[in-house]
C-alpha positions in Angstrom: 117.9 58.7 65.4 119.8 56.3 67.2 122.5 58.4 67.4 120.3 61.6 68.6 119.0 59.2 70.8 122.6 58.2 72.2 123.1 62.1 73.1 120.2 62.0 74.8 121.3 58.7 77.0 124.9 60.1 77.6 123.4 64.1 79.0 120.1 62.4 81.0 123.0 59.9 83.0 125.4 62.9 83.3 122.5 64.8 84.5 121.7 61.7 86.8 125.2 61.8 88.2 125.9 65.3 88.8 122.3 66.7 89.6 120.1 65.0 91.2 118.0 67.3 92.5 117.3 68.9 89.0 116.1 65.3 87.6 112.1 66.1 86.7 113.2 69.5 86.2 115.5 68.7 82.7 113.4 65.5 81.6 110.4 68.0 81.0 113.0 70.7 79.6 114.3 68.0 77.0 111.0 67.1 75.9 110.1 70.5 75.0 112.7 71.1 73.4 112.3 67.8 71.3 108.9 68.8 70.4 109.6 72.7 69.4 108.9 74.6 72.1 110.7 77.6 72.4 108.9 78.0 76.5 110.8 76.7 79.6 107.4 77.6 81.8 106.4 74.1 82.2 109.8 72.5 83.3 109.4 73.7 86.9 108.2 70.9 88.4 104.4 71.0 90.5 105.7 68.0 93.4 106.9 70.3 95.7 103.9 69.1 98.6 106.0 66.0 98.7 108.8 67.1 99.5 109.9 69.2 102.5 110.3 72.8 102.5 113.7 72.7 103.8 115.1 70.7 100.8 113.7 73.1 98.1 115.5 76.5 99.7 118.5 75.2 98.1 116.8 74.3 94.7 119.3 75.1 92.0 117.0 75.5 89.2 114.4 77.6 90.9 117.4 80.1 91.9 118.5 80.4 88.8 115.5 81.7 87.7 115.5 84.5 89.7 115.2 87.6 87.8 117.2 91.3 88.8 112.9 92.6 89.7 113.3 89.6 91.6 116.6 91.0 93.5 114.3 94.4 93.7 110.8 93.4 94.8 111.9 90.8 97.6 115.3 92.2 99.3 113.1 93.8 101.7 109.8 93.2 102.6 107.3 95.4 104.4 104.3 94.4 106.4 101.9 96.3 107.8 98.4 96.6 109.7 96.3 98.3 106.7 93.9 96.0 104.0 96.8 96.9 100.7 99.4 95.5 102.8 97.4 92.5 103.5 97.0 91.9 99.8 100.8 92.5 98.9 102.4 90.6 101.2 100.5 87.7 101.4 101.0 87.1 97.4 105.0 88.0 98.3 104.1 84.7 100.8 102.6 82.9 98.0 105.1 83.4 95.5 108.0 82.0 97.9 106.1 79.4 98.7 105.7 78.2 95.3 109.3 79.6 93.9 111.3 78.8 97.5 114.7 80.7 95.7 112.5 83.4 95.9 112.8 83.1 99.7 116.9 83.4 99.2 116.4 86.9 98.2 114.7 88.3 101.1 118.0 90.6 103.4 115.5 92.6 105.6 111.8 92.4 106.9 110.5 95.3 108.8 106.8 95.0 110.3 104.7 97.2 111.6 101.7 96.8 114.4 102.1 97.2 118.0 99.4 94.2 119.7 96.5 96.0 121.7 94.7 94.4 124.3 92.7 91.6 122.9 91.4 88.2 123.3 92.8 84.8 121.5 92.4 83.9 117.8 89.6 82.1 117.6 90.2 79.7 115.0 87.9 81.2 111.6 86.5 79.9 108.7 88.5 80.0 105.1 87.5 83.5 103.6 90.7 83.0 100.2 90.3 80.3 98.2 93.4 78.8 96.5 94.9 75.6 94.1 95.0 71.8 95.8 98.7 72.1 95.2 99.0 75.8 96.9 97.2 74.8 99.7 99.8 72.0 100.1 102.5 74.1 99.8 101.6 76.6 102.0 100.2 73.8 104.5 103.6 72.2 104.6 105.5 75.8 104.9 103.2 76.2 108.0 104.6 73.1 109.2 108.4 73.8 108.8 108.1 77.0 110.3 107.8 75.1 113.9 103.6 74.7 113.6 102.6 71.2 113.7 99.2 69.6 114.2 96.5 71.9 115.7 98.7 74.6 115.8 98.6 75.0 112.2 95.5 74.8 111.6 95.6 78.1 113.4 97.8 79.3 111.6 96.3 78.9 108.2 93.0 79.6 109.5 94.9 83.8 109.8 97.0 83.5 106.8 93.3 82.2 105.0 91.8 85.8 106.0 91.6 88.1 103.3 90.3 91.1 105.2 91.7 93.3 108.4 87.9 95.0 108.5 86.6 95.5 112.0 82.9 93.8 111.6 81.2 91.8 114.0 79.6 89.2 112.0 82.5 86.9 112.1 81.9 83.7 113.3 84.6 80.9 114.6 84.7 77.4 113.1 81.9 76.5 116.1 79.1 79.4 115.1 80.7 81.8 118.1 80.2 85.2 117.5 84.2 86.5 117.1 83.3 90.0 118.4 87.1 91.0 118.8 87.8 94.4 116.8 91.8 94.5 117.3 92.1 90.5 117.4 92.7 90.3 112.8 94.9 93.2 112.6 97.7 91.3 114.6 97.0 87.7 114.2 96.5 88.1 110.5 100.0 90.3 110.3 102.1 88.1 112.8 101.1 85.4 110.5 102.2 86.3 106.9 105.4 87.5 108.5 106.4 84.4 110.8 106.1 82.1 107.7 107.6 83.9 105.8 110.6 84.4 108.0 110.6 81.1 108.2 110.9 80.7 104.2 113.7 83.6 104.5 117.4 81.9 105.5 119.6 85.2 104.4 117.8 87.0 106.5 120.1 89.7 108.0 117.9 92.8 109.5 114.8 92.9 110.4 112.9 95.4 112.0 109.6 95.4 114.0 108.0 97.0 116.9 106.8 94.5 120.0 105.2 91.9 118.8 103.2 91.1 122.2 101.4 92.9 124.6 102.8 91.8 128.1 105.4 89.9 129.0 103.1 87.7 130.8 101.2 86.7 127.9 104.0 84.5 126.8 104.3 82.5 129.8 103.1 78.9 128.5 101.0 77.4 130.0 98.7 80.5 131.9 95.6 80.7 131.2 96.4 84.4 130.0 99.1 83.5 127.6 98.8 84.1 124.2 100.4 82.4 121.3 101.7 85.2 118.9 102.3 83.7 115.5 105.9 86.0 115.0 106.5 85.4 118.8 106.3 81.1 118.3 108.5 81.5 115.1 111.4 83.4 117.3 111.2 81.1 120.4 111.2 78.3 118.3 115.2 79.1 116.7 115.8 80.8 119.6 115.5 77.9 122.3 117.4 75.9 119.7 119.3 78.6 118.1 121.7 76.1 115.8 118.9 73.5 115.2 116.3 75.5 112.7 116.6 76.5 109.0 115.4 80.1 109.6 116.6 82.8 111.4 120.5 81.5 111.0 121.7 84.5 109.7 120.1 87.4 111.8 122.8 89.6 112.7 121.2 93.1 114.0 117.5 93.9 115.1 116.1 97.6 115.2 113.0 97.4 117.6 110.2 100.4 116.6 109.4 102.0 119.1 105.7 102.9 119.3 104.3 104.5 122.6 100.2 103.2 123.5 99.4 106.8 124.8 99.7 107.2 120.2 101.7 110.9 121.7 105.3 111.3 119.6 106.5 113.8 121.7 107.1 111.6 124.9 108.9 108.4 125.3 108.2 104.9 124.8 107.7 101.6 127.1 108.7 98.6 124.7 109.4 96.4 127.1 112.9 95.7 125.9 114.2 93.0 128.6 110.9 90.8 127.2 111.7 91.5 123.3 115.3 90.9 123.6 114.7 86.7 125.1 112.9 86.0 121.4 116.0 86.5 119.5 119.4 86.9 122.2 120.0 83.6 121.6 120.2 83.4 118.1 124.0 82.0 115.5 124.6 84.6 113.6 123.1 87.9 116.3 125.3 90.8 117.0 123.3 94.2 117.7 119.7 95.2 118.9 118.7 98.6 118.5 115.7 100.9 120.1 115.4 104.8 120.4 112.8 107.0 122.3 112.8 104.4 124.8 111.9 104.8 128.8 111.1 101.4 131.4 107.7 100.6 132.1 108.7 99.5 135.8 104.5 98.9 136.0 104.4 96.2 133.4 108.0 95.5 131.5 110.1 92.9 132.5 112.8 94.1 134.8 114.8 90.7 135.3 116.9 88.4 133.0 119.5 85.3 132.9 123.0 86.5 133.7 125.5 86.3 130.4 123.3 84.7 127.5 123.2 86.7 125.2 125.4 86.3 122.2 124.1 90.2 121.6 127.5 92.4 121.1 126.1 96.3 120.4 123.6 97.6 122.1 122.8 101.0 120.8 120.0 102.9 123.0 120.0 106.3 121.9 117.2 109.5 122.4 115.9 107.0 125.9 115.5 107.8 129.5 116.8 104.7 131.8 118.4 104.2 134.8 121.3 103.0 135.3 119.8 99.5 136.9 118.0 99.5 134.0 120.8 99.3 131.6 122.4 97.0 133.9 119.8 94.4 133.1 120.3 94.6 130.2 123.9 94.7 130.6 124.7 91.6 131.8 123.0 89.4 130.1 125.7 90.2 127.2 128.5 87.0 127.1 131.1 89.2 125.1 130.1 93.5 124.8 131.7 95.1 122.6 129.6 98.2 121.4 127.5 100.2 124.0 125.7 103.8 122.9 123.1 104.7 125.3 122.1 108.8 125.2 119.3 110.5 126.1 116.7 113.5 125.1 114.7 114.2 122.4 111.6 113.4 124.2 109.2 114.9 127.4 108.5 112.7 130.5 105.3 112.0 132.1 106.8 110.2 134.8 109.7 112.1 136.5 114.0 111.7 135.4 115.5 109.2 136.7 118.7 109.4 138.9 121.8 107.7 136.9 124.4 106.5 139.3 127.7 106.4 137.1 129.1 104.3 139.9 127.3 101.2 139.6 127.3 101.3 136.3 130.7 101.6 135.6 131.0 99.0 138.5 128.8 96.5 135.7 130.7 97.7 132.9 133.9 96.7 134.4 132.8 93.0 133.5 133.9 94.0 129.4 137.8 96.3 130.0 139.0 93.5 127.7 136.6 93.4 124.7 134.5 96.6 124.5 135.3 98.8 121.3 132.7 101.9 121.4 131.7 104.2 124.4 129.3 106.3 123.7 127.4 108.1 126.8 125.6 110.8 127.1 123.5 111.0 130.9 124.3 114.2 132.3 120.6 114.8 132.0 120.2 113.1 134.6 123.9 112.7 137.0 123.5 115.3 140.0 127.1 115.1 139.6 131.0 112.8 140.7 133.1 112.7 143.5 135.1 115.5 143.7 133.9 117.8 141.0 131.8 121.4 141.0 129.1 121.3 140.9 128.0 118.3 143.0 125.0 118.0 145.7 126.4 117.3 149.0 123.7 115.3 151.0 124.4 113.0 148.0 126.4 110.2 149.4 128.5 109.0 146.3 129.6 105.7 148.6 126.7 103.9 148.4 124.2 105.9 145.6 123.0 102.6 143.2 124.1 100.2 145.7 122.9 97.1 147.5 121.4 100.3 149.9 119.0 101.2 147.8 117.1 97.9 148.5 115.5 97.4 151.9 115.8 93.3 152.4 115.6 92.2 155.7 117.4 88.6 156.2 114.8 87.2 158.7 111.9 88.5 156.4 111.0 84.9 153.5 111.4 85.7 150.7 110.0 85.7 147.1 112.3 84.4 144.7 110.3 85.7 141.7 110.6 89.1 142.9 113.0 91.6 140.7 114.0 93.3 143.5 115.4 90.4 144.7 117.7 90.0 141.4 118.8 93.4 141.3 119.8 93.3 144.7 121.5 90.2 144.1 123.9 91.6 141.2 124.3 94.4 142.3 125.8 93.1 145.8 127.8 90.1 143.1 129.6 93.5 141.4 129.7 96.1 144.0 132.8 95.5 145.1 134.6 95.9 141.9 137.0 99.1 141.1 137.3 99.8 137.6 139.6 103.4 135.3 139.5 103.7 131.8 143.4 102.6 131.6 141.8 98.9 132.1 139.5 99.3 128.8 142.2 97.9 126.9 140.3 97.3 123.9 138.4 100.7 124.0 139.1 102.6 120.2 136.4 105.2 120.1 134.8 107.0 123.3 132.6 109.9 123.5 131.2 111.3 127.1 130.7 114.5 129.2 133.5 116.0 130.3 133.0 114.9 133.9 131.6 111.6 133.6 135.3 111.1 131.3 137.5 112.6 134.6 135.5 110.2 136.8 136.2 107.5 135.2 139.9 108.1 134.6 140.4 108.5 138.7 138.7 105.1 138.9 135.5 104.1 140.9 137.4 103.6 144.2 139.5 106.0 144.6 139.7 108.4 147.5 138.7 111.7 147.0 141.3 113.6 148.8 144.0 111.9 145.4 141.3 113.0 142.6 142.3 116.1 141.9 146.0 114.8 141.3 145.0 112.4 138.7 145.7 113.3 134.9 143.5 112.5 132.3 146.0 112.7 129.7 147.6 109.9 131.3 144.9 107.5 132.0 143.8 107.1 127.9 143.7 103.2 126.9 146.7 102.5 124.9 144.1 101.7 121.7 142.2 104.7 122.1 142.0 106.5 118.5 139.1 108.1 118.8 137.5 110.6 121.7 134.7 112.9 121.5 134.0 115.3 124.9 130.1 115.9 125.3 129.4 119.2 127.3 132.8 121.2 127.6 133.0 125.0 127.1 136.6 126.9 127.8 135.8 129.1 131.0 133.1 127.5 132.9 135.5 125.2 135.4 138.5 125.8 136.5 139.1 121.4 137.0 138.0 121.1 133.3 140.4 123.7 131.9 143.3 122.4 133.0 142.4 119.1 132.0 141.7 120.0 128.9 144.6 121.7 128.3 146.7 118.9 129.6 145.4 116.8 127.2 145.5 119.0 124.3 149.5 120.1 125.0 150.4 116.5 124.7 147.4 115.8 121.4 149.1 118.6 120.1 152.8 117.5 120.3 151.9 113.7 118.8 153.1 112.1 121.3 150.1 110.6 121.6 148.6 108.0 119.9 145.0 109.4 119.6 144.0 109.9 116.2 141.0 112.7 116.8 139.4 114.8 119.7 136.5 116.4 118.8 134.5 118.8 121.7 137.2 120.8 123.0 136.9 123.9 120.1 133.4 123.2 119.1 130.6 122.2 121.4 129.1 119.3 121.3 125.8 119.3 123.6 124.4 116.9 125.5 121.4 116.2 125.3 118.1 117.5 126.8 114.6 116.2 127.6 111.9 118.7 126.3 110.4 120.2 129.3 107.6 121.6 127.2 106.7 119.6 123.9 104.1 122.0 123.2 106.7 125.8 123.6 109.8 123.0 121.7 108.4 121.5 118.9 111.8 122.1 117.4 113.3 120.0 120.0 111.9 116.7 119.1 113.7 113.6 118.1 111.2 111.7 116.2 111.5 107.8 114.1 110.0 110.4 111.2 114.2 110.7 111.0 114.3 107.2 110.6 111.5 106.7 108.3 109.4 105.4 110.1 106.1 107.0 111.1 104.6 108.4 114.1 101.2 107.5 115.3 
């Protein structure tokens, strides 16, 4: 008996030396085995509420009990605004709160609910009933997500609602009627999403709709401001990029673009710039992607902080934006490595904006040494190029898209908060830049229309009389490996045919570093808007292609 006791003492001492976090669990495991029990269920310590959630995230004994079934369940979590999803995702949340290792398994979260106009959330009485230990764990998780004191009580009230019903019988804790029919789905689903995000340190990818109604609601301290839980979690982490225990590994964000008008045949108006400011400074963030975007000039944010974003990859596809909006997004990027911007596949209610290739390239000139992938499909919005046919003879190519598009009188008192003034100052600061294709020394892959390609090869500021003498084949960057030419059809333009013939002759001789050229023998069509969605439904691009419903 003494020998057994000595062995147990030695084992206990070794565990104290090497695994201090596991002591409570080990003591209970040894006791259970000594009594001849076959289960280890009671080995899990129940005093988590005495320790911060941040300490629990690395609990090795708890993590070891995660099964393959747990990986399948928690790897990707979907949060939607329906009752079935509410019940299921709240259950997932409580499982993670009880077993923090499960939060380590979460790699992707998808959140689908776009807020509508509603009042702010009034604190409602609890509907759920949780055990005391569970309440303590949940309260600690809320606090560690950045919601102390009164803010935490507000979030707890949201979490403790068990229905998303629209009935008008709900009252606040002060016995006032809570009549807003759209309030509950927004705040309750966001509260669940926010706390799951805060408990998922390995989260890499998020897909979400716009999580606020209008960006003015995010102006703290104003009477019209609202505190959306998921917005607050992102803003908390983004304002202290390396000072939180969550969102440190988030790399990619896909913005699910559902329009307010609920007609998936038209471009939608997510406030992209305001959305980006919720996560653009996170330490691991690399890319964002959005589809079917049309800028909201009336309500969307039009300005951004210059060189403030860690994002290096921009992917805006099947969209309709003018060059100024795209420039605003680009100017916030510190280092741009990849840019995709394509149009087509939807209809517009507001008319087609004009895209200035000159203004766009002057902004892109900031990234000649870092840009590796450029994919442009903008012909639908471009009226022509200098020195090329067809072109609008009345068009002033040297001024279009530049400072003269803005009307500011230096003698007038200027509003420093005017987004038009900010755009004017930025365009003025870059308007003297020149740039040519050859200067993009890091460029490896290029997809672009024939006219835009020749214009870029010639250079933005070249005299029009000299453009015809520039040969595309002599202007390719040394690192370019893949070239896709959009919209080229042999025989439509002598200028284009001459450039393509010289390019292909050099390519087939093997003297170019290019590994592939596409769009010469087969047509790569330019994207086109759908003029009449009632008659051309087959031309519409849908979010359902990516697995997201249209509503």
